[in-house]
C-alpha positions as CSV (number, residue, x, y, z in Angstrom):
1,M,-20.6,-6.4,-29.1
2,L,-19.8,-4.9,-32.7
3,F,-16.8,-6.9,-34.1
4,D,-17.9,-10.1,-31.9
5,L,-17.8,-12.9,-35.1
6,R,-18.3,-16.3,-33.3
7,G,-21.2,-17.9,-34.6
8,R,-22.3,-15.6,-36.9
9,G,-20.6,-16.9,-40.6
10,R,-23.4,-15.2,-43.0
11,R,-22.3,-11.9,-41.5
12,R,-18.1,-12.2,-41.6
13,T,-17.8,-10.4,-44.4
14,V,-20.0,-7.2,-43.7
15,Q,-18.4,-7.1,-40.4
16,A,-15.0,-6.9,-41.9
17,I,-16.1,-4.2,-43.9
18,Y,-17.2,-2.7,-40.7
19,L,-13.4,-3.1,-39.3
20,S,-12.0,-0.9,-41.5
21,L,-15.0,2.0,-41.5
22,A,-14.6,2.0,-37.8
23,I,-11.0,2.5,-37.5
24,L,-11.1,5.1,-40.1
25,M,-14.2,7.2,-39.5
26,G,-15.3,9.6,-36.5
27,G,-14.0,10.0,-32.9
28,G,-18.0,9.2,-31.8
29,L,-17.8,5.8,-32.9
30,V,-17.8,3.2,-30.4
31,L,-15.6,0.5,-31.6
32,F,-16.9,-2.4,-29.3
33,G,-20.1,-2.6,-27.3
34,I,-19.4,-0.6,-23.8
35,G,-22.4,-1.9,-21.8
36,G,-22.5,-1.7,-17.7
37,N,-22.9,1.9,-16.4
38,T,-23.0,4.2,-19.4
39,S,-26.5,5.2,-18.8
40,G,-27.5,7.6,-16.2
41,G,-25.8,10.9,-15.1
42,L,-23.4,12.6,-16.7
43,F,-24.2,10.4,-19.4
44,D,-27.6,11.1,-19.7
45,A,-27.3,15.0,-19.2
46,I,-24.9,14.8,-22.2
47,S,-27.4,12.6,-24.7
48,G,-30.1,15.0,-23.6
49,N,-32.0,12.6,-21.5
50,G,-31.6,14.2,-18.5
51,G,-33.6,17.3,-18.7
52,G,-30.9,19.9,-18.4
53,G,-30.9,21.0,-21.8
54,G,-28.3,23.8,-23.2
55,N,-24.4,23.9,-23.5
56,G,-24.4,26.2,-20.4
57,N,-26.5,23.2,-18.2
58,L,-24.2,20.8,-19.8
59,D,-20.3,22.3,-19.0
60,A,-22.0,23.1,-15.5
61,V,-22.7,19.6,-15.0
62,V,-19.1,18.2,-16.3
63,Q,-17.2,20.8,-14.1
64,K,-19.1,19.4,-11.3
65,R,-18.2,15.9,-12.0
66,V,-14.8,16.8,-12.6
67,D,-14.2,19.1,-9.6
68,T,-15.8,16.1,-7.7
69,Y,-13.3,13.3,-8.9
70,E,-10.4,16.1,-8.9
71,Q,-11.3,16.6,-4.7
72,R,-11.6,13.4,-3.9
73,I,-8.3,12.5,-5.7
74,R,-6.5,15.3,-3.9
75,A,-7.5,13.6,-0.9
76,N,-6.5,10.2,-1.8
77,P,-3.9,10.4,-4.8
78,Q,-4.7,6.4,-5.1
79,D,-8.8,6.3,-5.4
80,Q,-8.8,4.0,-8.5
81,A,-12.5,4.7,-8.9
82,A,-12.5,8.5,-8.9
83,L,-9.6,8.1,-11.3
84,V,-11.9,5.8,-13.5
85,G,-14.4,8.4,-12.9
86,L,-13.2,11.5,-13.8
87,T,-11.3,9.3,-17.3
88,K,-15.1,8.6,-18.4
89,V,-16.5,12.4,-17.6
90,R,-13.5,13.7,-19.8
91,F,-14.0,11.1,-22.4
92,Q,-17.4,11.9,-22.9
93,A,-17.5,15.6,-22.8
94,A,-15.1,15.3,-25.4
95,N,-17.8,14.0,-27.6
96,T,-20.6,16.6,-27.1
97,G,-21.4,20.3,-27.8
98,E,-18.5,22.4,-29.1
99,N,-16.2,19.7,-28.7
100,F,-17.1,17.4,-31.3
101,N,-17.8,18.7,-34.6
102,Q,-21.1,16.5,-35.9
103,T,-20.6,17.5,-39.4
104,Q,-17.1,16.5,-39.8
105,Q,-17.1,13.7,-37.5
106,A,-14.0,15.1,-35.9
107,F,-13.0,15.8,-32.6
108,T,-12.3,20.0,-32.4
109,A,-9.4,21.5,-30.4
110,K,-11.0,21.6,-27.1
111,G,-12.5,18.2,-27.6
112,L,-8.6,16.8,-28.2
113,Q,-8.0,18.6,-25.0
114,Q,-10.7,16.6,-23.4
115,L,-9.0,13.5,-24.3
116,R,-5.4,14.5,-23.4
117,D,-7.3,15.2,-19.5
118,A,-8.8,11.6,-19.9
119,S,-5.7,10.1,-21.0
120,S,-4.0,11.6,-17.8
121,A,-6.4,10.2,-15.3
122,W,-6.6,7.2,-17.4
123,Q,-2.1,6.7,-16.9
124,R,-2.2,7.6,-13.7
125,Y,-4.9,4.7,-12.9
126,L,-2.7,2.4,-14.7
127,A,0.1,3.4,-12.8
128,L,-1.8,2.3,-9.7
129,D,-1.1,-1.2,-11.2
130,P,-4.8,-2.4,-10.3
131,K,-5.6,-6.2,-10.3
132,K,-8.2,-6.0,-13.2
133,P,-8.0,-2.8,-15.3
134,D,-11.9,-1.4,-15.7
135,V,-12.9,-2.7,-19.1
136,Q,-15.6,-0.2,-19.9
137,T,-12.8,2.7,-19.8
138,A,-10.4,0.8,-21.4
139,N,-12.9,0.5,-24.5
140,L,-13.3,4.4,-24.5
141,M,-9.5,4.9,-24.4
142,V,-9.2,3.0,-27.6
143,Q,-11.1,5.4,-29.2
144,A,-9.5,8.3,-27.4
145,Y,-6.3,7.1,-28.7
146,G,-7.4,6.3,-32.4
147,Q,-7.2,8.0,-35.5
148,A,-9.7,10.3,-35.0
149,G,-8.4,11.3,-31.6
150,L,-4.9,11.6,-30.0
151,K,-3.2,9.3,-32.8
152,Q,-1.3,7.7,-29.5
153,Y,-1.5,4.2,-31.1
154,D,0.5,2.4,-28.4
155,K,-1.8,3.7,-25.8
156,A,-4.5,2.4,-28.0
157,V,-2.8,-1.1,-28.0
158,Q,-2.3,-0.9,-24.4
159,A,-5.9,-0.3,-23.9
160,L,-7.3,-2.4,-26.4
161,E,-5.1,-5.5,-24.8
162,I,-7.1,-4.8,-21.5
163,V,-10.2,-5.6,-23.7
164,I,-8.8,-8.6,-25.2
165,D,-7.9,-10.0,-21.8
166,S,-11.4,-10.0,-20.5
167,R,-13.2,-11.8,-23.2
168,A,-13.7,-14.6,-25.5
169,E,-11.4,-14.9,-28.2
170,S,-12.9,-12.6,-31.2
171,A,-11.6,-12.5,-34.5
172,G,-12.9,-8.7,-34.8
173,L,-10.8,-7.9,-31.4
174,Y,-7.1,-9.2,-33.1
175,A,-8.3,-7.7,-36.2
176,N,-8.7,-4.1,-34.8
177,L,-5.6,-4.9,-32.3
178,A,-3.7,-5.7,-35.8
179,V,-4.4,-2.3,-37.0
180,L,-3.5,-0.6,-34.2
181,A,-0.3,-2.4,-33.4
182,S,0.5,-1.4,-36.9
183,G,0.0,2.2,-36.5
184,A,2.0,1.9,-33.6
185,N,4.7,0.3,-35.5
186,Q,4.6,-2.9,-33.4
187,T,5.4,-5.0,-36.7
188,R,5.5,-8.4,-34.3
189,K,2.5,-8.0,-32.6
190,S,0.5,-6.4,-35.5
191,E,1.5,-9.8,-37.5
192,L,0.4,-12.2,-34.8
193,A,-2.7,-10.2,-34.1
194,E,-3.7,-10.7,-37.8
195,K,-2.9,-14.1,-37.8
196,K,-5.1,-15.0,-34.6
197,A,-7.8,-12.8,-36.5
198,I,-7.7,-14.6,-39.3
199,A,-7.6,-18.2,-37.7
200,L,-10.5,-17.5,-35.3
201,S,-13.0,-16.5,-38.9
202,P,-14.2,-18.8,-40.9
203,K,-12.3,-20.0,-44.1
204,A,-14.6,-18.8,-46.9
205,N,-14.4,-15.5,-45.2
206,R,-10.8,-15.1,-44.4
207,K,-9.6,-13.7,-47.3
208,Q,-11.6,-11.0,-47.3
209,L,-10.8,-10.4,-43.5
210,K,-7.3,-9.8,-44.8
211,S,-8.1,-7.5,-47.1
212,D,-9.8,-5.7,-45.2
213,I,-7.3,-5.2,-42.2
214,D,-4.5,-4.6,-45.1
215,L,-6.5,-1.6,-46.3
216,A,-7.5,-0.5,-43.0
217,K,-3.5,-0.6,-41.6
218,S,-2.3,1.1,-44.9
219,Q,-5.1,4.2,-44.6
220,L,-4.1,4.6,-40.9
221,T,-0.6,4.3,-41.2
222,A,-0.3,6.8,-44.6
223,Q,-1.3,9.9,-42.6
224,Q,0.7,9.5,-39.5
225,P,4.7,10.0,-39.0
226,A,6.7,7.2,-38.4
227,Q,7.2,6.0,-34.9
228,P,10.0,4.0,-33.1
229,Q,9.0,0.1,-33.7
230,S,8.7,-1.8,-30.6
231,G,6.7,-5.1,-29.6
């Protein structure tokens, strides 16, 4: 995990700096270690490891996966695995080809539409109230809902809380939660998460971590319209 700070005292300051950069940089940046089933299949086709080559082939692969998952969902609207799969396909597609501007490190209009489609599948999945929401996909949706993506910080917070609930306590996770909750105008939650992040970090680095969290908060919220306060 990129921001797992446990047992790495000498790296705390560097990781705190990466916290603010990760929140503010391009949509393709993975905030947390994804792990698990991200290799093979569509991911290899997108990354160029599948031997397909060319946007035409990639579009065909994506559409075939989308069609397969949507067919399963039509047959069984409660097919949680299909909804998770569709969410991942849409998110991964948003980060490739003409959907993501590598020079500007920004999603294009088509990429943002892919993220909205991913969000639709993800929200349908959550509405089924899964006993253990898919953490890997929640990781992806933290990015999808973040500043470089859909800028839906309340939903980013919801996704990040799924990640936090599944892992050992980490200063980095709570620091990210503090920033995203601030973007969602969830003031109390942001304050509590920041306190937790600072408490979990070594005393020698707490001042620096707080400074970076504050910087990330200010840069995140300065560009966004005010949202109703909650949480």
